[in-house]
C-alpha positions in Angstrom: 3.0 -7.6 7.3 3.5 -3.8 7.1 4.9 -2.2 4.0 6.3 1.4 4.4 4.3 1.7 7.7 1.0 0.6 6.2 -1.2 -1.7 8.2 -4.8 -2.9 7.6 -7.3 -1.1 9.9 -8.6 -3.7 12.3 -10.3 -3.6 15.7 -7.6 -5.8 17.2 -4.8 -3.4 16.2 -6.6 0.0 16.3 -9.5 -0.5 18.6 -7.9 1.8 21.2 -6.2 4.1 18.7 -7.1 7.5 17.2 -6.1 9.4 14.1 -5.7 13.0 13.1 -6.6 14.7 9.8 -3.6 15.8 7.8 -3.2 19.6 7.7 -0.3 20.0 5.2 0.7 18.7 1.8 4.3 18.7 2.7 4.1 14.9 2.3 3.7 15.4 -1.4 6.2 18.2 -2.0 8.9 15.9 -3.5 6.4 13.4 -5.0 7.1 13.2 -8.7 3.8 11.8 -9.8 0.5 10.4 -8.5 -1.9 8.0 -10.1 -5.2 9.3 -11.4 -8.5 7.7 -12.2 -11.1 7.7 -14.9 -13.5 10.1 -13.3 -10.9 12.9 -12.9 -9.0 12.8 -16.2 -10.3 16.1 -17.6 -9.9 18.0 -14.3 -6.3 16.7 -13.9 -5.4 17.4 -17.5 -6.5 21.0 -17.1 -3.8 21.6 -14.5 -1.1 18.9 -14.7 0.8 17.0 -17.4 -0.8 13.6 -17.8 1.6 10.8 -18.6 1.6 7.0 -18.2 3.7 4.5 -16.3 3.8 0.8 -15.7 2.9 -0.3 -12.2 2.5 -3.9 -11.1 2.5 -5.1 -14.7 -0.3 -2.7 -15.8 -0.2 0.8 -17.4 -1.9 3.6 -15.5 -2.2 7.4 -16.1 -0.5 9.7 -13.7 -0.4 13.4 -12.9 3.1 14.7 -13.3 4.0 16.9 -10.3 7.7 17.3 -10.9 10.1 16.8 -13.8 12.9 15.7 -11.5 12.9 13.0 -8.9 13.1 14.4 -5.3 12.8 18.0 -6.6 10.2 20.2 -5.0 6.9 20.4 -6.9 5.6 23.9 -7.5 2.1 22.8 -6.4 3.0 22.8 -2.7 3.8 26.1 -1.0 6.4 26.5 1.7 3.7 26.4 4.3 2.2 23.2 2.9 -0.7 24.6 1.0 -1.8 23.0 -2.3 -1.6 25.7 -5.0 -4.2 24.4 -7.4 -7.8 23.9 -6.6 -8.1 20.5 -8.1 -6.3 18.0 -5.8 -5.7 14.6 -7.4 -7.8 12.0 -5.6 -4.7 10.0 -4.6 -3.5 12.8 -2.4 -6.7 13.5 -0.4 -6.8 10.7 2.2 -3.6 10.6 4.3 -3.0 8.7 6.5 -5.3 6.2 4.7 -4.8 4.2 1.5 -6.4 1.4 -0.4 -5.2 -2.2 0.2 -5.8 -4.5 -2.7 -6.9 -8.0 -1.6 -5.4 -11.0 -3.3 -9.0 -11.9 -4.4 -9.7 -9.3 -7.1 -13.5 -9.8 -6.6 -13.3 -8.4 -3.1 -13.5 -4.7 -2.3 -10.3 -2.8 -1.3 -9.6 -2.8 2.4 -8.6 0.3 4.4 -4.9 0.7 5.2 -3.4 3.3 7.6 0.1 4.6 7.5 1.3 4.4 11.1 4.6 6.1 10.2 2.7 9.3 9.2 2.5 10.7 12.7 -1.3 10.9 12.3 -2.0 7.8 14.4 -2.3 8.6 18.1 -3.3 7.5 21.5 -5.1 10.8 22.2 -8.9 10.6 22.8 -9.4 14.1 21.5 -8.6 12.8 18.0 -10.8 10.7 15.7 -11.5 7.1 16.9 -10.8 4.2 14.6 -13.8 2.3 15.9 -17.0 2.9 17.9 -17.7 1.2 21.2 -19.6 -1.4 19.2 -16.5 -2.2 17.2 -17.7 -0.6 14.0 -16.1 2.1 11.8 -17.4 5.6 12.7 -19.2 7.5 10.0 -16.1 9.5 9.0 -14.0 6.4 8.4 -16.9 4.7 6.6 -17.0 7.7 4.2 -13.2 7.5 3.7 -13.5 3.8 3.0 -16.3 4.4 0.5 -14.2 7.1 -1.2 -11.2 4.7 -1.5 -13.4 1.9 -2.8 -15.0 4.2 -5.4 -11.6 5.5 -6.4 -10.2 2.0 -6.9 -13.2 1.0 -9.1 -12.5 4.1 -11.2 -8.7 3.2 -11.3 -9.5 -0.4 -12.4 -11.6 1.0 -15.2 -8.9 3.4 -16.5 -6.2 0.6 -16.2 -8.4 -1.6 -18.5 -8.5 1.3 -21.0 -4.7 1.7 -20.8 -4.4 -2.1 -21.4 -6.3 -1.7 -24.7 -4.1 1.2 -25.7 -0.9 -0.7 -24.8 -2.1 -3.7 -26.8 -2.1 -1.6 -29.9 1.4 -0.5 -29.3 0.5 3.2 -28.8 2.8 4.0 -25.8 6.4 5.0 -26.1 9.1 6.7 -24.1 10.0 10.2 -25.2 13.2 12.1 -24.3 11.8 15.6 -24.5 8.8 17.8 -25.2 9.2 21.3 -26.7 12.9 21.2 -25.7 12.1 20.2 -22.1 13.7 17.0 -21.0 11.2 14.5 -19.8 11.8 12.2 -16.8 12.6 8.5 -17.5 10.1 5.8 -16.6 7.1 7.6 -18.1 5.2 6.9 -21.3 3.5 9.1 -23.8 1.3 8.5 -26.9 3.0 7.4 -30.1 1.1 9.8 -32.5 2.5 8.2 -35.6 1.3 4.8 -34.6 -2.1 6.2 -33.7 -2.5 7.7 -37.2 -1.5 4.4 -38.7 -4.3 2.4 -37.0 -7.0 0.8 -39.0 -10.6 2.2 -38.8 -11.5 -0.9 -36.8 -8.8 -0.3 -34.3 -9.8 3.4 -33.9 -13.4 2.3 -33.3 -12.2 -0.1 -30.6 -10.4 2.8 -28.9 -13.5 4.9 -29.1 -15.7 2.1 -27.7 -13.6 1.8 -24.5 -13.3 5.5 -23.9 -9.6 5.7 -24.8 -10.0 8.7 -27.2 -10.9 11.1 -24.5 -8.0 9.9 -22.3 -5.5 10.2 -25.2 -6.8 13.7 -26.2 -6.6 14.9 -22.6 -3.1 13.5 -22.4 -2.0 15.3 -25.5 -3.5 18.6 -24.5 -2.0 18.4 -21.0 1.5 18.2 -22.3 1.4 21.9 -22.9 1.8 22.3 -19.1 5.4 20.8 -19.2 7.0 24.0 -20.3 5.7 26.2 -17.5 6.3 23.3 -15.0 10.0 23.4 -16.1 10.1 27.1 -15.6 8.5 26.9 -12.2 11.0 24.3 -11.0 13.9 26.4 -12.3 12.6 29.3 -10.1 12.2 27.0 -7.1 15.8 25.8 -7.5 17.0 29.4 -6.9 16.9 30.0 -3.1 16.5 33.7 -3.3 13.4 33.4 -5.4 11.5 30.7 -3.4 9.8 33.2 -1.0 8.9 35.5 -3.9 7.5 32.5 -5.8 5.2 31.4 -3.0 4.0 34.9 -2.1 3.7 37.0 -5.3 5.1 35.4 -8.4 3.5 35.1 -11.8 3.5 31.3 -11.5 1.7 31.5 -8.1 -0.9 33.9 -9.5 -1.3 31.7 -12.5 -2.1 28.7 -10.3 -4.5 30.8 -8.3 -6.3 32.0 -11.4 -6.6 28.4 -12.7 -7.9 27.3 -9.3 -10.7 29.8 -9.5 -11.5 28.9 -13.0 -11.9 25.2 -12.1 -13.8 25.7 -8.9 -17.3 25.5 -10.3 -16.5 22.4 -12.4 -15.0 20.8 -9.3 -18.1 21.4 -7.2 -20.3 20.0 -9.9 -18.1 16.9 -10.5 -17.7 16.1 -6.8 -16.5 12.8 -5.5 -13.6 11.0 -7.3 
């Protein structure tokens, strides 16, 4: 059964179908947050506030793209460009997503969003399957990316479970006088300081210290994110923002600064 237009990619359903590459990030312009994975934590924290939320009974880290539900994120320009060089891995594969099988020992399957407008009957587009009924190289690469990302996501969720087990997450109403959205969690610093040495070593052993440090540093982005969204809320300033504003130049400068690190890191 489909959920939100998502279907498993199968030869029976998609053997005579084609797909198009997405050419715009408009699909994410009102997305408040996206999940992030273990291998991209530092790159994400350099650009976006990193917070936490409960999803499916587990805690996961997310990149906060907007402080207000349904409000435009400053990371997407009016013409659909992404304004920071590092693009969270969750946003790189439309119209494809990972489907998690009921058997957790199995690899994620490939899902396609048929409501995206990127699934077609046009032979000039990319085929879902070869004449032999196999995934073409491009889709095989996307599936490999999705499976690697899910493995990294599983690892970071296990780290978050350890942090949660020590009671280190809490909801916070504001940060530096900026109201924070509901439904997201931050580190309880007082509780962290009160941990025993044994508990702190346990956090270190699972790699939680780097995640928590990145989270704390990344909260410094909240203030300018608030300012950027205030500008976007003023219609007369939207064109100025996307073309020549201080915030746009800031994002561009940050993009250049991260470019070399992104190329080295590669992958997920």
